[in-house]
C-alpha positions in Angstrom: 0.0 0.0 0.0 1.4 3.4 -0.9 1.9 5.8 1.9 1.9 8.9 -0.2 -0.3 9.9 -3.1 2.0 11.7 -5.4 0.9 15.1 -6.8 2.3 16.2 -10.1 5.6 18.1 -9.6 6.9 20.8 -11.9 9.9 19.9 -13.9 12.4 21.9 -11.8 10.9 21.0 -8.4 13.5 19.5 -6.0 10.8 17.0 -4.9 11.3 15.2 -8.2 15.0 14.7 -7.6 16.3 11.1 -7.2 17.6 11.5 -3.7 14.5 13.3 -2.4 12.3 10.5 -3.8 14.6 7.9 -2.1 14.4 9.9 1.1 10.6 10.0 0.9 10.3 6.3 0.2 12.2 5.4 3.5 11.2 8.2 5.8 7.6 9.0 5.0 6.1 5.8 6.5 7.5 6.5 10.1 6.5 10.1 9.6 10.0 11.5 9.6 9.8 13.2 6.2 6.9 15.7 6.3 5.4 15.0 2.9 2.2 16.7 4.0 4.1 20.0 4.3 4.4 20.0 0.5 0.7 19.5 -0.1 0.9 15.7 -0.6 -1.7 13.4 0.9 -0.4 11.4 3.8 -2.5 8.5 5.1 -3.9 8.9 8.6 -1.9 6.0 9.9 1.4 7.8 9.2 0.2 10.9 11.1 -0.9 8.8 14.0 2.4 7.0 14.1 4.3 10.3 13.9 2.5 11.9 16.9 2.4 8.7 19.1 6.0 7.5 18.5 7.5 9.7 21.3 5.1 8.2 23.9 5.4 4.7 22.5 9.2 4.9 22.6 9.3 6.2 26.1 7.2 3.2 27.1 9.9 1.0 25.5 12.6 2.8 27.5 10.6 2.0 30.7 10.4 -1.7 29.6 14.2 -1.8 29.1 14.9 -0.1 32.4 12.4 -2.4 34.2 14.1 -5.5 32.8 17.5 -4.2 34.0 16.2 -3.7 37.5 14.4 -7.1 37.5 17.3 -9.2 36.2 20.5 -7.2 37.2 21.5 -9.9 39.7 21.4 -12.6 37.0 23.2 -10.7 34.2 27.0 -10.5 33.7 28.9 -7.3 33.1 28.6 -7.3 29.3 24.9 -8.0 29.4 24.3 -5.1 31.8 26.3 -2.9 29.4 24.2 -4.1 26.5 21.0 -3.3 28.3 22.2 0.2 29.3 23.3 0.8 25.7 19.8 -0.2 24.3 18.2 2.0 27.0 20.2 5.0 25.9 19.4 4.2 22.3 15.7 4.1 23.1 16.0 7.4 25.0 17.7 9.0 22.0 15.0 7.6 19.7 12.3 8.9 21.9 13.8 12.4 22.2 14.5 12.7 18.5 11.1 11.4 17.5 9.7 14.7 19.0 11.3 16.6 16.2 9.0 15.5 13.3 6.0 16.5 15.4 7.2 20.1 15.7 5.6 22.8 13.5 8.9 24.6 13.1 10.5 21.4 11.7 7.8 21.2 8.9 8.2 24.9 8.2 11.9 24.5 7.8 11.7 21.5 5.5 9.0 23.3 3.4 11.3 26.3 3.1 14.1 24.0 2.1 12.0 22.3 -0.6 10.2 25.4 -2.0 12.6 28.3 -1.5 16.1 27.5 -0.4 17.0 24.5 -2.6 19.5 25.4 -5.4 17.1 23.9 -7.9 15.1 27.2 -7.7 18.1 29.3 -8.5 19.4 27.6 -11.7 17.9 30.3 -14.0 20.1 32.9 -12.4 23.3 31.9 -14.1 25.8 29.2 -14.9 27.4 29.2 -11.5 24.0 28.4 -9.9 23.4 25.6 -12.3 26.8 24.0 -12.0 26.7 24.2 -8.2 23.2 22.7 -8.1 24.4 19.7 -10.3 27.4 19.2 -8.0 25.4 19.2 -4.8 22.8 16.9 -6.3 25.4 14.3 -7.3 26.9 14.4 -3.8 23.5 14.2 -2.2 22.5 11.1 -4.3 25.6 9.1 -3.3 25.4 10.3 0.3 21.7 9.3 0.6 22.3 5.9 -0.8 25.3 5.3 1.5 23.3 6.4 4.6 20.3 4.3 3.7 22.4 1.1 3.1 24.2 1.8 6.4 21.0 2.2 8.3 19.4 -1.0 6.9 22.6 -3.1 7.5 22.9 -1.9 11.1 19.2 -2.8 11.7 19.5 -6.3 10.2 22.8 -7.2 11.8 21.6 -6.0 15.3 18.6 -8.4 15.0 20.1 -11.2 13.0 22.6 -12.4 15.6 20.1 -13.4 18.3 17.9 -15.1 15.6 20.9 -17.0 14.4 21.8 -18.1 17.9 18.2 -19.2 18.6 18.0 -21.3 15.4 21.5 -22.8 15.9 21.1 -23.8 19.5 17.4 -24.8 19.4 17.0 -26.6 16.0 20.5 -27.6 14.9 22.5 -28.3 18.1 19.5 -29.0 20.3 21.2 -27.4 23.2 19.6 -28.3 26.6 18.5 -25.5 29.0 19.0 -22.9 26.3 17.3 -19.6 26.9 15.9 -17.9 23.8 17.6 -14.6 23.0 16.1 -11.2 22.0 17.7 -8.2 20.4 16.0 -6.0 23.0 15.5 -7.1 26.5 12.1 -5.7 27.5 9.9 -6.6 30.4 6.8 -5.2 32.1 4.9 -6.2 35.3 2.9 -9.2 34.2 4.5 -9.5 30.8 7.3 -11.9 29.9 8.7 -11.8 26.4 9.4 -15.5 26.3 5.7 -16.2 26.4 5.3 -14.2 23.1 8.5 -15.1 21.3 7.5 -14.7 17.7 5.6 -11.5 18.2 8.3 -10.0 20.3 11.0 -10.9 17.7 9.0 -9.2 14.9 8.3 -6.3 17.2 12.0 -5.8 17.9 12.6 -5.4 14.2 10.0 -2.7 14.1 11.7 -0.9 17.1 15.1 -1.2 15.5 13.7 0.4 12.3 12.4 3.3 14.3 15.7 3.7 16.0 17.6 3.6 12.7 15.3 6.2 11.1 15.6 8.6 14.0 19.3 8.2 14.3 20.4 8.0 10.7 17.3 9.4 8.9 17.2 12.8 10.7 21.0 13.2 10.4 20.7 12.5 6.7 18.0 15.3 6.4 20.3 17.6 8.4 23.3 16.8 6.2 21.3 17.5 3.0 20.3 20.9 4.4 23.9 21.6 5.2 25.0 20.6 1.7 22.6 23.2 0.2 23.8 25.9 2.7 27.4 25.2 1.7 26.4 25.5 -2.0 24.8 28.9 -1.3 27.9 30.1 0.5 30.2 29.0 -2.3 28.0 30.8 -4.9 27.9 34.0 -2.7 31.7 33.9 -2.5 32.0 33.5 -6.3 29.7 36.5 -6.8 31.7 38.7 -4.4 35.0 37.7 -6.0 33.9 38.2 -9.6 32.6 41.7 -9.9 33.1 43.3 -13.3 36.0 45.7 -13.8 35.4 49.3 -14.8 35.6 50.2 -18.5 36.6 53.8 -17.9 40.1 54.7 -16.9 40.8 58.2 -15.6 44.4 59.5 -15.7 45.3 61.9 -12.9 48.4 64.0 -13.7 50.7 64.7 -10.8 52.8 67.6 -12.1 52.4 70.4 -9.5 55.8 70.4 -7.6 54.4 72.4 -4.7 51.7 69.8 -4.1 53.4 66.5 -4.9 56.9 65.3 -4.3 57.2 63.6 -7.7 56.1 64.3 -11.2 54.0 62.0 -13.5 50.5 60.5 -13.6 48.5 57.6 -12.2 45.7 55.5 -13.7 42.4 55.4 -11.8 39.6 53.0 -12.8 36.1 54.2 -12.1 32.6 52.9 -12.9 30.4 55.1 -15.1 26.8 55.8 -14.3 25.4 52.8 -16.2 27.9 50.4 -14.6 27.2 51.8 -11.1 23.5 51.0 -11.6 24.5 47.4 -12.5 26.8 47.3 -9.5 24.0 48.5 -7.3 21.7 45.7 -8.4 24.5 43.1 -7.9 25.4 44.4 -4.4 21.7 44.3 -3.5 21.5 40.7 -4.7 24.5 39.8 -2.6 23.0 41.4 0.5 19.7 39.6 0.0 21.5 36.3 -0.7 23.5 36.6 2.5 20.3 37.4 4.4 18.7 34.3 3.1 21.7 32.1 4.2 21.8 33.7 7.7 18.1 33.3 8.2 18.1 29.6 7.1 21.1 28.7 9.3 19.7 30.5 12.3 16.5 28.5 11.9 18.5 25.3 11.5 20.5 26.0 14.6 17.5 26.9 16.7 15.7 23.7 15.7 18.4 21.1 15.7 20.7 22.6 18.4 19.0 21.0 21.5 18.8 17.6 19.8 22.4 17.6 18.8 23.3 18.5 22.5 21.4 15.4 23.6 23.2 13.4 20.9 26.6 14.5 22.3 25.5 13.4 25.7 24.6 10.0 24.3 27.9 9.7 22.5 29.8 10.3 25.7 28.2 7.1 27.2 27.2 5.1 24.2 30.4 5.0 22.1 32.5 3.4 24.8 29.8 0.8 25.5 29.6 0.0 21.8 33.4 -0.5 21.7 33.1 -2.7 24.7 30.3 -4.9 23.3 32.2 -5.2 20.0 35.4 -6.6 21.6 33.9 -8.3 24.7 31.7 -11.0 23.3 32.1 -13.7 20.7 30.2 -12.5 17.7 30.0 -9.0 19.2 31.6 -7.4 16.2 29.1 -9.0 13.9 26.1 -7.8 15.9 27.4 -4.4 17.1 29.9 -3.5 14.4 27.5 -1.9 12.0 25.7 -0.1 14.8 29.1 1.2 16.1 29.9 2.4 12.6 26.6 4.2 12.4 26.9 5.9 15.8 30.6 6.9 15.3 29.8 8.0 11.8 26.9 10.1 13.1 29.2 11.9 15.5 32.0 12.5 12.9 29.6 13.3 10.0 27.6 16.0 11.8 30.6 17.6 13.4 32.6 17.7 10.2 29.6 19.0 8.3 29.2 22.0 10.5 32.9 22.6 10.7 33.0 22.7 6.8 30.0 25.0 6.7 31.7 27.3 9.3 35.0 27.3 7.5 33.3 28.2 4.1 31.4 31.0 5.8 34.6 32.4 7.3 36.0 32.9 3.8 33.1 35.2 3.0 35.0 38.0 4.8 38.0 37.7 2.5 35.7 37.5 -0.5 34.0 40.7 0.5 37.3 42.5 0.6 37.8 41.7 -3.0 34.8 43.8 -4.1 36.1 46.8 -6.1 34.6 49.4 -3.8 37.2 52.0 -4.7 35.8 52.3 -8.2 32.2 52.7 -7.1 30.2 55.8 -6.5 29.5 56.9 -2.9 26.1 55.2 -2.7 27.5 51.8 -3.8 30.5 52.2 -1.5 28.1 52.6 1.4 26.4 49.3 0.4 29.8 47.6 0.0 30.6 48.8 3.6 27.4 47.2 4.8 28.4 43.9 3.1 31.8 44.1 4.8 30.1 44.5 8.1 27.6 41.7 7.6 30.2 39.2 6.5 31.7 39.4 10.0 28.7 37.4 11.2 29.9 33.9 12.1 27.7 31.1 10.8 27.9 28.3 13.4 25.7 26.0 15.5 25.9 25.7 19.3 24.3 22.8 21.1 22.0 24.5 23.6 24.2 27.6 23.3 27.0 25.9 25.2 29.2 23.5 23.1 30.1 24.5 19.5 29.2 21.8 17.0 32.5 21.1 15.2 35.7 19.1 15.0 37.0 20.3 18.4 33.9 19.0 20.3 34.0 15.8 18.3 37.7 15.3 19.2 37.0 15.8 22.9 34.2 13.3 22.9 36.4 10.7 21.0 39.2 11.1 23.6 36.8 10.7 26.4 35.2 7.6 24.7 38.6 5.8 24.4 39.5 6.7 28.0 36.2 5.3 29.3 36.6 2.2 27.1 40.0 1.5 28.5 38.7 1.8 32.0 35.7 -0.5 31.3 37.9 -3.1 29.8 39.8 -3.4 33.1 36.5 -4.2 34.8 
């Protein structure tokens, strides 16, 4: 059954691009991609799932925590670590599932699709068209990679317990073997062993939700950053490639009482017609910069708190994942793909924002290359405004505290390996 009834898209609409279609195919069913924000019909089940998922997932977190309290005395050190890890993953999933329910999220995605995407700017010149093609190619391969990674992590996390159950129950006929589950959940009056088949299928569903909220939302954020970087590069190109004046004025310096030397100098100046063109181009640069700043501010305000919570999870979860990979037989097979996803998530988002920030920093140098000395006074004032605005630093801070970038990522990785070394001794 189709989740979305497609509406006819215009030829240049970004919704018709390959990677957006792939994104919709995977992320519309759980309600992560807001197809209804673009006027598409979304079935009621998707909307119900979107708004109930946070409550549903918090109930799962309670079940994971209850199982830990109930069976802590029977579990070894690595099993306790696995349960703590899945509890943290469930908490991250629950917190991040709040994001698709927010009105500001749907507004931002609609703005991305209908206004900010470079597809809407291709008519403005060759540089816009070339940059759009380049960003689209990068986005296609990046989306495919993230989708494959997400699916692999979900399958491998669930396939190891299923393999152990089949091997020990039906092939080796191991006596007193306790069936394994990918998620250890328990509630008062509910024992998962009594509903083995249902619980196993249900665990696949929960793993899918977790993968979508971890990888899917980061994929959307990365695509937004790609577009922002493309806009910044175009703005830099426009600032660095202003036309040169056609008129050259020669100033003679032949008055000995006024100058210490004799001769002349060549001074380039825009004429009235050129100054009018320059005025329009300067206004376009100011407006373009305003659009970039507004979009990144909305991006930071929306995603900042969720990235802060992610960083908190990485401080705890990364060392536990390394421990589970190296502590158990078959741990690498089960937790290896998930570890790759979690570490990749940390590195990917941090490097993305670092790259965006470094590109934005170069805007100041590009603004200084504007030939302001050849303009009339009015355009020089506008150029001065541009120089002032380019000092604005484009960056994201998690809850206004920790800057999202390579330095924060490096600190978390150092702490992760320190905790991992400590846990290994235990």
